[in-house]
PDB file as gemmi writes it, atoms N, CA and C in Angstrom:
CRYST1    1.000    1.000    1.000  90.00  90.00  90.00 P 1                      
ATOM      1  N   MET A   1      99.645 128.324 100.649  1.00  0.00           N  
ATOM      2  CA  MET A   1      98.772 128.172 101.771  1.00  0.00           C  
ATOM      3  C   MET A   1      97.513 127.522 101.348  1.00  0.00           C  
ATOM      4  N   SER A   2      97.029 127.945 100.200  1.00  0.00           N  
ATOM      5  CA  SER A   2      95.736 127.218  99.701  1.00  0.00           C  
ATOM      6  C   SER A   2      95.995 125.734  99.526  1.00  0.00           C  
ATOM      7  N   GLY A   3      97.082 125.331  99.055  1.00  0.00           N  
ATOM      8  CA  GLY A   3      97.327 123.939  99.004  1.00  0.00           C  
ATOM      9  C   GLY A   3      97.300 123.179 100.246  1.00  0.00           C  
ATOM     10  N   ARG A   4      97.878 123.819 101.308  1.00  0.00           N  
ATOM     11  CA  ARG A   4      97.858 123.220 102.656  1.00  0.00           C  
ATOM     12  C   ARG A   4      96.382 123.148 103.019  1.00  0.00           C  
ATOM     13  N   CYS A   5      95.613 124.087 102.815  1.00  0.00           N  
ATOM     14  CA  CYS A   5      94.181 124.132 103.235  1.00  0.00           C  
ATOM     15  C   CYS A   5      93.398 122.929 102.518  1.00  0.00           C  
ATOM     16  N   TRP A   6      93.604 122.826 101.225  1.00  0.00           N  
ATOM     17  CA  TRP A   6      93.021 121.777 100.425  1.00  0.00           C  
ATOM     18  C   TRP A   6      93.454 120.418 100.874  1.00  0.00           C  
ATOM     19  N   THR A   7      94.686 120.288 101.361  1.00  0.00           N  
ATOM     20  CA  THR A   7      95.220 118.980 101.763  1.00  0.00           C  
ATOM     21  C   THR A   7      94.385 118.657 103.092  1.00  0.00           C  
ATOM     22  N   GLU A   8      94.251 119.683 103.995  1.00  0.00           N  
ATOM     23  CA  GLU A   8      93.549 119.347 105.299  1.00  0.00           C  
ATOM     24  C   GLU A   8      92.063 119.008 105.066  1.00  0.00           C  
ATOM     25  N   LEU A   9      91.566 119.588 103.992  1.00  0.00           N  
ATOM     26  CA  LEU A   9      90.211 119.255 103.669  1.00  0.00           C  
ATOM     27  C   LEU A   9      90.038 117.906 102.826  1.00  0.00           C  
ATOM     28  N   ARG A  10      91.126 117.241 102.640  1.00  0.00           N  
ATOM     29  CA  ARG A  10      91.148 116.027 101.900  1.00  0.00           C  
ATOM     30  C   ARG A  10      90.681 116.138 100.438  1.00  0.00           C  
ATOM     31  N   ARG A  11      91.120 117.338  99.831  1.00  0.00           N  
ATOM     32  CA  ARG A  11      90.765 117.613  98.398  1.00  0.00           C  
ATOM     33  C   ARG A  11      91.939 117.612  97.576  1.00  0.00           C  
ATOM     34  N   PRO A  12      92.518 116.371  97.291  1.00  0.00           N  
ATOM     35  CA  PRO A  12      93.822 116.254  96.619  1.00  0.00           C  
ATOM     36  C   PRO A  12      93.732 116.832  95.059  1.00  0.00           C  
ATOM     37  N   LEU A  13      92.655 116.793  94.414  1.00  0.00           N  
ATOM     38  CA  LEU A  13      92.660 117.239  93.079  1.00  0.00           C  
ATOM     39  C   LEU A  13      92.815 118.849  93.073  1.00  0.00           C  
ATOM     40  N   ARG A  14      92.483 119.475  94.189  1.00  0.00           N  
ATOM     41  CA  ARG A  14      92.763 120.903  94.269  1.00  0.00           C  
ATOM     42  C   ARG A  14      94.091 121.140  94.979  1.00  0.00           C  
ATOM     43  N   ALA A  15      94.471 120.380  95.854  1.00  0.00           N  
ATOM     44  CA  ALA A  15      95.643 120.576  96.647  1.00  0.00           C  
ATOM     45  C   ALA A  15      96.970 120.363  95.784  1.00  0.00           C  
ATOM     46  N   VAL A  16      97.024 119.283  95.071  1.00  0.00           N  
ATOM     47  CA  VAL A  16      98.250 118.943  94.233  1.00  0.00           C  
ATOM     48  C   VAL A  16      98.691 119.960  93.368  1.00  0.00           C  
ATOM     49  N   PRO A  17      97.815 120.492  92.439  1.00  0.00           N  
ATOM     50  CA  PRO A  17      98.253 121.673  91.567  1.00  0.00           C  
ATOM     51  C   PRO A  17      98.729 122.907  92.417  1.00  0.00           C  
ATOM     52  N   ALA A  18      98.050 123.250  93.404  1.00  0.00           N  
ATOM     53  CA  ALA A  18      98.400 124.477  94.143  1.00  0.00           C  
ATOM     54  C   ALA A  18      99.772 124.268  94.841  1.00  0.00           C  
ATOM     55  N   LEU A  19      99.962 122.997  95.400  1.00  0.00           N  
ATOM     56  CA  LEU A  19     101.311 122.815  96.090  1.00  0.00           C  
ATOM     57  C   LEU A  19     102.443 122.746  95.083  1.00  0.00           C  
ATOM     58  N   GLU A  20     102.127 122.020  93.957  1.00  0.00           N  
ATOM     59  CA  GLU A  20     103.196 121.879  93.001  1.00  0.00           C  
ATOM     60  C   GLU A  20     103.597 123.280  92.358  1.00  0.00           C  
ATOM     61  N   ALA A  21     102.617 124.169  92.147  1.00  0.00           N  
ATOM     62  CA  ALA A  21     102.988 125.430  91.710  1.00  0.00           C  
ATOM     63  C   ALA A  21     103.725 126.263  92.698  1.00  0.00           C  
ATOM     64  N   ALA A  22     103.411 126.079  94.007  1.00  0.00           N  
ATOM     65  CA  ALA A  22     104.098 126.801  95.038  1.00  0.00           C  
ATOM     66  C   ALA A  22     105.576 126.246  95.002  1.00  0.00           C  
ATOM     67  N   LEU A  23     105.679 124.987  95.047  1.00  0.00           N  
ATOM     68  CA  LEU A  23     107.059 124.372  95.199  1.00  0.00           C  
ATOM     69  C   LEU A  23     107.944 124.674  94.084  1.00  0.00           C  
ATOM     70  N   ALA A  24     107.413 124.906  92.892  1.00  0.00           N  
ATOM     71  CA  ALA A  24     108.204 125.191  91.686  1.00  0.00           C  
ATOM     72  C   ALA A  24     109.042 126.478  91.955  1.00  0.00           C  
ATOM     73  N   GLY A  25     108.558 127.397  92.813  1.00  0.00           N  
ATOM     74  CA  GLY A  25     109.244 128.638  93.155  1.00  0.00           C  
ATOM     75  C   GLY A  25     110.184 128.536  94.247  1.00  0.00           C  
ATOM     76  N   TYR A  26     110.249 127.440  95.016  1.00  0.00           N  
ATOM     77  CA  TYR A  26     111.072 127.309  96.167  1.00  0.00           C  
ATOM     78  C   TYR A  26     112.418 126.723  95.679  1.00  0.00           C  
ATOM     79  N   ASP A  27     113.538 127.287  96.122  1.00  0.00           N  
ATOM     80  CA  ASP A  27     114.862 126.791  95.893  1.00  0.00           C  
ATOM     81  C   ASP A  27     115.104 125.808  97.068  1.00  0.00           C  
ATOM     82  N   ASP A  28     116.023 124.901  96.823  1.00  0.00           N  
ATOM     83  CA  ASP A  28     116.357 123.931  97.800  1.00  0.00           C  
ATOM     84  C   ASP A  28     117.128 124.640  99.070  1.00  0.00           C  
ATOM     85  N   THR A  29     117.554 125.883  98.830  1.00  0.00           N  
ATOM     86  CA  THR A  29     118.136 126.553 100.000  1.00  0.00           C  
ATOM     87  C   THR A  29     117.185 126.819 101.034  1.00  0.00           C  
ATOM     88  N   HIS A  30     115.971 126.782 100.795  1.00  0.00           N  
ATOM     89  CA  HIS A  30     114.854 126.994 101.744  1.00  0.00           C  
ATOM     90  C   HIS A  30     114.387 125.564 102.243  1.00  0.00           C  
ATOM     91  N   ALA A  31     115.255 124.722 102.557  1.00  0.00           N  
ATOM     92  CA  ALA A  31     115.111 123.377 102.902  1.00  0.00           C  
ATOM     93  C   ALA A  31     113.944 123.116 103.855  1.00  0.00           C  
ATOM     94  N   ARG A  32     113.893 123.811 104.977  1.00  0.00           N  
ATOM     95  CA  ARG A  32     112.873 123.603 105.904  1.00  0.00           C  
ATOM     96  C   ARG A  32     111.457 123.777 105.397  1.00  0.00           C  
ATOM     97  N   ASP A  33     111.282 125.038 104.813  1.00  0.00           N  
ATOM     98  CA  ASP A  33     109.882 125.311 104.249  1.00  0.00           C  
ATOM     99  C   ASP A  33     109.615 124.329 103.073  1.00  0.00           C  
ATOM    100  N   LYS A  34     110.585 124.112 102.219  1.00  0.00           N  
ATOM    101  CA  LYS A  34     110.240 123.237 101.147  1.00  0.00           C  
ATOM    102  C   LYS A  34     109.899 121.810 101.610  1.00  0.00           C  
ATOM    103  N   SER A  35     110.635 121.242 102.648  1.00  0.00           N  
ATOM    104  CA  SER A  35     110.291 119.890 103.107  1.00  0.00           C  
ATOM    105  C   SER A  35     108.848 119.907 103.702  1.00  0.00           C  
ATOM    106  N   LEU A  36     108.523 120.987 104.445  1.00  0.00           N  
ATOM    107  CA  LEU A  36     107.124 121.041 104.969  1.00  0.00           C  
ATOM    108  C   LEU A  36     106.101 121.008 103.936  1.00  0.00           C  
ATOM    109  N   TYR A  37     106.259 121.851 102.864  1.00  0.00           N  
ATOM    110  CA  TYR A  37     105.290 121.848 101.897  1.00  0.00           C  
ATOM    111  C   TYR A  37     105.206 120.511 101.082  1.00  0.00           C  
ATOM    112  N   LEU A  38     106.455 119.918 100.924  1.00  0.00           N  
ATOM    113  CA  LEU A  38     106.432 118.531 100.364  1.00  0.00           C  
ATOM    114  C   LEU A  38     105.642 117.452 101.192  1.00  0.00           C  
ATOM    115  N   SER A  39     105.626 117.741 102.488  1.00  0.00           N  
ATOM    116  CA  SER A  39     104.913 116.773 103.327  1.00  0.00           C  
ATOM    117  C   SER A  39     103.499 116.941 103.020  1.00  0.00           C  
ATOM    118  N   TRP A  40     102.930 118.087 102.843  1.00  0.00           N  
ATOM    119  CA  TRP A  40     101.488 118.277 102.530  1.00  0.00           C  
ATOM    120  C   TRP A  40     101.212 117.630 101.091  1.00  0.00           C  
ATOM    121  N   LEU A  41     102.210 117.840 100.154  1.00  0.00           N  
ATOM    122  CA  LEU A  41     102.012 117.335  98.823  1.00  0.00           C  
ATOM    123  C   LEU A  41     102.015 115.752  98.874  1.00  0.00           C  
ATOM    124  N   ALA A  42     102.841 115.149  99.756  1.00  0.00           N  
ATOM    125  CA  ALA A  42     102.853 113.625  99.808  1.00  0.00           C  
ATOM    126  C   ALA A  42     101.492 113.233 100.441  1.00  0.00           C  
ATOM    127  N   GLU A  43     101.055 113.944 101.374  1.00  0.00           N  
ATOM    128  CA  GLU A  43      99.800 113.585 101.975  1.00  0.00           C  
ATOM    129  C   GLU A  43      98.598 113.690 100.976  1.00  0.00           C  
ATOM    130  N   SER A  44      98.624 114.628 100.107  1.00  0.00           N  
ATOM    131  CA  SER A  44      97.625 114.791  99.120  1.00  0.00           C  
ATOM    132  C   SER A  44      97.679 113.693  98.145  1.00  0.00           C  
ATOM    133  N   TYR A  45      98.882 113.239  97.636  1.00  0.00           N  
ATOM    134  CA  TYR A  45      99.087 112.190  96.845  1.00  0.00           C  
ATOM    135  C   TYR A  45      98.557 110.965  97.408  1.00  0.00           C  
ATOM    136  N   LEU A  46      98.732 110.701  98.719  1.00  0.00           N  
ATOM    137  CA  LEU A  46      98.146 109.452  99.414  1.00  0.00           C  
ATOM    138  C   LEU A  46      96.651 109.579  99.383  1.00  0.00           C  
ATOM    139  N   ASP A  47      96.035 110.722  99.638  1.00  0.00           N  
ATOM    140  CA  ASP A  47      94.636 110.883  99.544  1.00  0.00           C  
ATOM    141  C   ASP A  47      94.048 110.574  98.162  1.00  0.00           C  
ATOM    142  N   ALA A  48      94.825 110.885  97.224  1.00  0.00           N  
ATOM    143  CA  ALA A  48      94.472 110.638  95.709  1.00  0.00           C  
ATOM    144  C   ALA A  48      94.760 109.130  95.276  1.00  0.00           C  
ATOM    145  N   GLY A  49      95.377 108.364  96.273  1.00  0.00           N  
ATOM    146  CA  GLY A  49      95.703 106.948  95.877  1.00  0.00           C  
ATOM    147  C   GLY A  49      96.976 106.746  95.155  1.00  0.00           C  
ATOM    148  N   GLU A  50      97.797 107.862  95.024  1.00  0.00           N  
ATOM    149  CA  GLU A  50      99.022 107.757  94.292  1.00  0.00           C  
ATOM    150  C   GLU A  50     100.255 107.478  95.193  1.00  0.00           C  
ATOM    151  N   VAL A  51     100.238 106.265  95.567  1.00  0.00           N  
ATOM    152  CA  VAL A  51     101.191 105.813  96.670  1.00  0.00           C  
ATOM    153  C   VAL A  51     102.658 105.954  96.235  1.00  0.00           C  
ATOM    154  N   GLU A  52     103.030 105.554  95.056  1.00  0.00           N  
ATOM    155  CA  GLU A  52     104.378 105.660  94.602  1.00  0.00           C  
ATOM    156  C   GLU A  52     104.802 107.166  94.477  1.00  0.00           C  
ATOM    157  N   GLN A  53     103.997 108.084  94.047  1.00  0.00           N  
ATOM    158  CA  GLN A  53     104.314 109.446  93.952  1.00  0.00           C  
ATOM    159  C   GLN A  53     104.465 110.057  95.344  1.00  0.00           C  
ATOM    160  N   ALA A  54     103.542 109.586  96.254  1.00  0.00           N  
ATOM    161  CA  ALA A  54     103.616 109.970  97.630  1.00  0.00           C  
ATOM    162  C   ALA A  54     104.979 109.557  98.257  1.00  0.00           C  
ATOM    163  N   ALA A  55     105.392 108.399  97.884  1.00  0.00           N  
ATOM    164  CA  ALA A  55     106.761 107.865  98.395  1.00  0.00           C  
ATOM    165  C   ALA A  55     107.913 108.651  97.886  1.00  0.00           C  
ATOM    166  N   ALA A  56     107.752 109.015  96.603  1.00  0.00           N  
ATOM    167  CA  ALA A  56     108.817 109.840  95.958  1.00  0.00           C  
ATOM    168  C   ALA A  56     108.939 111.181  96.538  1.00  0.00           C  
ATOM    169  N   VAL A  57     107.834 111.848  96.780  1.00  0.00           N  
ATOM    170  CA  VAL A  57     107.777 113.198  97.359  1.00  0.00           C  
ATOM    171  C   VAL A  57     108.176 113.052  98.853  1.00  0.00           C  
ATOM    172  N   THR A  58     107.818 112.055  99.586  1.00  0.00           N  
ATOM    173  CA  THR A  58     108.350 112.015 100.927  1.00  0.00           C  
ATOM    174  C   THR A  58     109.810 111.804 101.104  1.00  0.00           C  
ATOM    175  N   SER A  59     110.281 110.960 100.044  1.00  0.00           N  
ATOM    176  CA  SER A  59     111.878 110.856  99.969  1.00  0.00           C  
ATOM    177  C   SER A  59     112.518 112.159  99.922  1.00  0.00           C  
ATOM    178  N   ARG A  60     112.023 113.006  98.931  1.00  0.00           N  
ATOM    179  CA  ARG A  60     112.540 114.236  98.693  1.00  0.00           C  
ATOM    180  C   ARG A  60     112.528 115.138  99.881  1.00  0.00           C  
ATOM    181  N   ALA A  61     111.349 115.076 100.696  1.00  0.00           N  
ATOM    182  CA  ALA A  61     111.116 115.941 101.866  1.00  0.00           C  
ATOM    183  C   ALA A  61     112.184 115.437 102.915  1.00  0.00           C  
ATOM    184  N   LEU A  62     112.351 114.077 102.981  1.00  0.00           N  
ATOM    185  CA  LEU A  62     113.349 113.610 104.069  1.00  0.00           C  
ATOM    186  C   LEU A  62     114.769 114.077 103.600  1.00  0.00           C  
ATOM    187  N   ASP A  63     115.087 114.112 102.377  1.00  0.00           N  
ATOM    188  CA  ASP A  63     116.403 114.639 101.996  1.00  0.00           C  
ATOM    189  C   ASP A  63     116.652 115.988 102.464  1.00  0.00           C  
ATOM    190  N   LEU A  64     115.558 116.816 102.213  1.00  0.00           N  
ATOM    191  CA  LEU A  64     115.669 118.235 102.539  1.00  0.00           C  
ATOM    192  C   LEU A  64     115.749 118.525 104.071  1.00  0.00           C  
ATOM    193  N   ALA A  65     115.008 117.592 104.760  1.00  0.00           N  
ATOM    194  CA  ALA A  65     114.918 117.803 106.277  1.00  0.00           C  
ATOM    195  C   ALA A  65     116.169 117.421 106.968  1.00  0.00           C  
ATOM    196  N   THR A  66     116.920 116.574 106.369  1.00  0.00           N  
ATOM    197  CA  THR A  66     118.212 116.186 106.937  1.00  0.00           C  
ATOM    198  C   THR A  66     119.133 117.346 107.161  1.00  0.00           C  
ATOM    199  N   GLY A  67     119.572 117.503 108.327  1.00  0.00           N  
ATOM    200  CA  GLY A  67     120.501 118.622 108.646  1.00  0.00           C  
ATOM    201  C   GLY A  67     119.872 119.963 108.871  1.00  0.00           C  
ATOM    202  N   VAL A  68     118.559 120.021 108.784  1.00  0.00           N  
ATOM    203  CA  VAL A  68     117.905 121.301 109.028  1.00  0.00           C  
ATOM    204  C   VAL A  68     117.783 121.505 110.573  1.00  0.00           C  
ATOM    205  N   ALA A  69     118.085 122.731 110.950  1.00  0.00           N  
ATOM    206  CA  ALA A  69     118.004 122.987 112.454  1.00  0.00           C  
ATOM    207  C   ALA A  69     116.667 123.178 112.987  1.00  0.00           C  
ATOM    208  N   SER A  70     115.734 122.354 112.595  1.00  0.00           N  
ATOM    209  CA  SER A  70     114.338 122.397 113.037  1.00  0.00           C  
ATOM    210  C   SER A  70     113.777 120.924 113.069  1.00  0.00           C  
ATOM    211  N   VAL A  71     113.094 120.691 114.146  1.00  0.00           N  
ATOM    212  CA  VAL A  71     112.346 119.350 114.220  1.00  0.00           C  
ATOM    213  C   VAL A  71     111.016 119.318 113.473  1.00  0.00           C  
ATOM    214  N   ARG A  72     110.526 120.438 113.110  1.00  0.00           N  
ATOM    215  CA  ARG A  72     109.199 120.478 112.502  1.00  0.00           C  
ATOM    216  C   ARG A  72     108.944 119.723 111.309  1.00  0.00           C  
ATOM    217  N   PRO A  73     109.966 119.712 110.305  1.00  0.00           N  
ATOM    218  CA  PRO A  73     109.779 118.842 109.135  1.00  0.00           C  
ATOM    219  C   PRO A  73     109.629 117.362 109.466  1.00  0.00           C  
ATOM    220  N   ARG A  74     110.447 116.834 110.351  1.00  0.00           N  
ATOM    221  CA  ARG A  74     110.380 115.479 110.618  1.00  0.00           C  
ATOM    222  C   ARG A  74     109.102 115.190 111.390  1.00  0.00           C  
ATOM    223  N   ARG A  75     108.664 116.037 112.267  1.00  0.00           N  
ATOM    224  CA  ARG A  75     107.379 115.919 112.932  1.00  0.00           C  
ATOM    225  C   ARG A  75     106.270 115.802 111.906  1.00  0.00           C  
ATOM    226  N   ARG A  76     106.273 116.685 110.960  1.00  0.00           N  
ATOM    227  CA  ARG A  76     105.238 116.826 110.046  1.00  0.00           C  
ATOM    228  C   ARG A  76     105.220 115.530 109.118  1.00  0.00           C  
ATOM    229  N   LEU A  77     106.425 114.958 108.885  1.00  0.00           N  
ATOM    230  CA  LEU A  77     106.468 113.817 108.001  1.00  0.00           C  
ATOM    231  C   LEU A  77     106.071 112.482 108.747  1.00  0.00           C  
ATOM    232  N   ALA A  78     106.020 112.578 110.095  1.00  0.00           N  
ATOM    233  CA  ALA A  78     105.781 111.347 110.817  1.00  0.00           C  
ATOM    234  C   ALA A  78     104.340 110.705 110.533  1.00  0.00           C  
ATOM    235  N   PRO A  79     103.289 111.617 110.461  1.00  0.00           N  
ATOM    236  CA  PRO A  79     101.973 110.855 110.141  1.00  0.00           C  
ATOM    237  C   PRO A  79     102.038 110.451 108.634  1.00  0.00           C  
ATOM    238  N   VAL A  80     102.689 111.101 107.697  1.00  0.00           N  
ATOM    239  CA  VAL A  80     102.729 110.676 106.352  1.00  0.00           C  
ATOM    240  C   VAL A  80     103.485 109.357 106.284  1.00  0.00           C  
ATOM    241  N   LEU A  81     104.592 109.202 107.017  1.00  0.00           N  
ATOM    242  CA  LEU A  81     105.310 107.929 107.046  1.00  0.00           C  
ATOM    243  C   LEU A  81     104.404 106.821 107.621  1.00  0.00           C  
ATOM    244  N   GLY A  82     103.585 107.218 108.692  1.00  0.00           N  
ATOM    245  CA  GLY A  82     102.684 106.221 109.239  1.00  0.00           C  
ATOM    246  C   GLY A  82     101.658 105.746 108.317  1.00  0.00           C  
ATOM    247  N   ARG A  83     101.111 106.561 107.515  1.00  0.00           N  
ATOM    248  CA  ARG A  83     100.193 106.179 106.489  1.00  0.00           C  
ATOM    249  C   ARG A  83     100.857 105.390 105.348  1.00  0.00           C  
ATOM    250  N   LEU A  84     102.078 105.685 105.044  1.00  0.00           N  
ATOM    251  CA  LEU A  84     102.750 104.945 104.005  1.00  0.00           C  
ATOM    252  C   LEU A  84     103.076 103.493 104.545  1.00  0.00           C  
ATOM    253  N   GLY A  85     103.088 103.373 105.823  1.00  0.00           N  
ATOM    254  CA  GLY A  85     103.385 102.066 106.347  1.00  0.00           C  
ATOM    255  C   GLY A  85     102.344 101.021 105.979  1.00  0.00           C  
ATOM    256  N   GLY A  86     101.117 101.474 105.641  1.00  0.00           N  
ATOM    257  CA  GLY A  86     100.190 100.477 105.114  1.00  0.00           C  
ATOM    258  C   GLY A  86     100.450  99.964 103.792  1.00  0.00           C  
ATOM    259  N   TYR A  87     101.539 100.477 103.113  1.00  0.00           N  
ATOM    260  CA  TYR A  87     101.826 100.070 101.772  1.00  0.00           C  
ATOM    261  C   TYR A  87     103.246  99.642 101.678  1.00  0.00           C  
ATOM    262  N   ARG A  88     103.743  99.078 102.769  1.00  0.00           N  
ATOM    263  CA  ARG A  88     105.259  98.732 102.853  1.00  0.00           C  
ATOM    264  C   ARG A  88     105.543  97.586 101.705  1.00  0.00           C  
ATOM    265  N   ALA A  89     104.582  96.919 101.174  1.00  0.00           N  
ATOM    266  CA  ALA A  89     104.843  95.871 100.193  1.00  0.00           C  
ATOM    267  C   ALA A  89     105.314  96.550  98.791  1.00  0.00           C  
ATOM    268  N   VAL A  90     104.876  97.837  98.672  1.00  0.00           N  
ATOM    269  CA  VAL A  90     105.266  98.609  97.509  1.00  0.00           C  
ATOM    270  C   VAL A  90     106.783  98.852  97.621  1.00  0.00           C  
ATOM    271  N   PRO A  91     107.608  98.490  96.640  1.00  0.00           N  
ATOM    272  CA  PRO A  91     109.131  98.750  96.848  1.00  0.00           C  
ATOM    273  C   PRO A  91     109.518 100.129  97.026  1.00  0.00           C  
ATOM    274  N   ALA A  92     108.889 101.114  96.420  1.00  0.00           N  
ATOM    275  CA  ALA A  92     109.240 102.525  96.545  1.00  0.00           C  
ATOM    276  C   ALA A  92     108.973 102.863  97.998  1.00  0.00           C  
ATOM    277  N   VAL A  93     107.825 102.461  98.556  1.00  0.00           N  
ATOM    278  CA  VAL A  93     107.517 102.774  99.927  1.00  0.00           C  
ATOM    279  C   VAL A  93     108.415 102.070 100.941  1.00  0.00           C  
ATOM    280  N   ALA A  94     108.801 100.896 100.711  1.00  0.00           N  
ATOM    281  CA  ALA A  94     109.754 100.134 101.614  1.00  0.00           C  
ATOM    282  C   ALA A  94     111.046 100.826 101.637  1.00  0.00           C  
ATOM    283  N   GLY A  95     111.492 101.377 100.585  1.00  0.00           N  
ATOM    284  CA  GLY A  95     112.811 102.119 100.635  1.00  0.00           C  
ATOM    285  C   GLY A  95     112.653 103.328 101.397  1.00  0.00           C  
ATOM    286  N   VAL A  96     111.617 104.178 101.253  1.00  0.00           N  
ATOM    287  CA  VAL A  96     111.416 105.404 102.082  1.00  0.00           C  
ATOM    288  C   VAL A  96     111.259 105.082 103.452  1.00  0.00           C  
ATOM    289  N   LEU A  97     110.581 104.088 103.905  1.00  0.00           N  
ATOM    290  CA  LEU A  97     110.429 103.683 105.294  1.00  0.00           C  
ATOM    291  C   LEU A  97     111.778 103.251 105.876  1.00  0.00           C  
ATOM    292  N   GLU A  98     112.473 102.589 105.129  1.00  0.00           N  
ATOM    293  CA  GLU A  98     113.830 102.193 105.641  1.00  0.00           C  
ATOM    294  C   GLU A  98     114.712 103.451 105.872  1.00  0.00           C  
ATOM    295  N   ARG A  99     114.638 104.339 104.904  1.00  0.00           N  
ATOM    296  CA  ARG A  99     115.489 105.629 105.006  1.00  0.00           C  
ATOM    297  C   ARG A  99     115.119 106.326 106.182  1.00  0.00           C  
ATOM    298  N   ALA A 100     113.757 106.449 106.508  1.00  0.00           N  
ATOM    299  CA  ALA A 100     113.203 107.239 107.571  1.00  0.00           C  
ATOM    300  C   ALA A 100     113.661 106.660 108.915  1.00  0.00           C  
ATOM    301  N   ARG A 101     113.818 105.331 108.964  1.00  0.00           N  
ATOM    302  CA  ARG A 101     114.284 104.705 110.289  1.00  0.00           C  
ATOM    303  C   ARG A 101     115.699 104.990 110.537  1.00  0.00           C  
ATOM    304  N   ALA A 102     116.510 105.238 109.506  1.00  0.00           N  
ATOM    305  CA  ALA A 102     117.952 105.284 109.618  1.00  0.00           C  
ATOM    306  C   ALA A 102     118.273 106.708 110.229  1.00  0.00           C  
TER     307      ALA A 102                                                      
END                                                                             
């Protein structure tokens, strides 16, 4: 929860370690929750200017959100994907945006 709060406050240097530590304890069987927390991590990486890392984390969140019986992960990823759209010239970002459209 603290990582989410730091993300909302646009404090990526505090958010990223907290989110990465929390995610280390999440198994992929908790796909909904893990994809949600990955969305905050991706947002924090964007705030930190780490576009390729944000794209990689977003890709992982999309993988986990696929087939989940909840619309919340995809809704949470929508603004992250929108922000990534400004970096579509970056190959890693272009791939994630293409996957998200499919």
